[in-house]
Each structure stands twice: as structure tokens, then as C-alpha cells.
C-alpha positions in Angstrom: 0.0 0.0 0.0 2.2 2.9 1.2 5.2 3.0 -1.2 6.8 6.0 0.5 9.1 8.6 -0.9 12.9 8.2 -0.3 13.9 10.5 2.5 10.4 10.9 3.9 7.9 9.1 6.0 5.2 7.2 4.2 2.7 9.9 5.2 3.5 13.5 4.2 1.4 14.6 7.2 3.8 13.0 9.7 6.0 16.1 10.3 6.4 19.6 9.2 8.7 19.7 6.1 11.5 22.3 5.4 10.2 24.2 2.4 13.7 24.6 1.1 14.2 20.8 1.0 10.8 19.7 -0.4 11.2 17.3 -3.3 9.1 17.3 -6.5 7.3 14.2 -5.3 6.5 15.8 -1.9 5.3 18.9 -3.8 2.7 16.8 -5.7 1.4 15.4 -2.4 1.3 18.9 -0.8 -0.7 20.3 -3.7 -3.2 17.5 -3.5 -2.3 16.0 -6.8 -1.3 12.7 -5.2 -2.3 10.8 -2.1 -0.6 12.2 1.0 0.1 8.7 2.3 0.9 6.4 -0.7 1.3 8.7 -3.7 -1.7 7.3 -5.7 -3.6 9.6 -8.0 -6.8 7.6 -8.0 -10.0 8.5 -6.1 -8.6 11.3 -4.1 -10.5 12.9 -1.2 -9.8 15.6 1.4 -7.7 14.5 4.3 -6.6 17.4 6.5 -3.4 19.3 6.3 0.3 18.8 5.9 2.7 21.6 6.9 5.9 23.2 5.7 7.8 25.2 8.3 11.0 27.2 8.8 12.3 29.1 11.8 12.0 32.5 10.1 8.6 32.2 8.4 6.6 29.9 10.6 4.2 27.2 9.4 2.2 27.0 6.2 -0.7 24.5 6.0 -1.4 22.6 2.8 -4.8 21.0 2.2 -3.9 17.4 1.2 -5.8 14.4 -0.1 -5.7 10.7 0.3 -6.9 7.9 -2.0 -9.7 5.5 -1.3 -7.3 2.8 0.1 -5.7 5.1 2.7 -7.3 6.4 6.0 -8.2 10.1 5.9 -8.4 10.5 9.7 -4.7 10.2 10.4 -3.8 11.5 13.9 0.0 11.4 13.9 0.5 14.8 15.5 
């Protein structure tokens, strides 16, 4: 199920990401173009927020999506 992105957790919502180190694959997940958990593009639905954060600018929330196979009510924070 969760294929993961090298250098990240399987779920993009697991921690705040450094905006200067976000990969193209993470960007697709942050934009809601791919499942926040597994990277699928099929049957996406709203699933809360992922965050980018840096010390100088604070946190920015991104409305992310998950596919039909992944849970949307993730409570990792």
C-alpha cells in the first residue's frame, strides 16, 4: 500500500517539512495531486493538512488528499 518517498515518512502529514528541502514528489502530495500517504492519483478525497515550516517564516498549511485505500483520519500529531 504505502510505497513511500525516499527520505520521507510514508505519510506526508507525519511532520512539518522544510520548504527549502521539499522534493518534486512531496510537492505533488502537498498540492493534493497525489495521495498524502501512498502517492496514488486515484479516487482522491480531502484528508486534512500537511505543513511546511521554517524558523524565520513559521508554518504553512497545505490541504492534502488521500486515495480510497488510505485512511483520511490520520492522527499522527
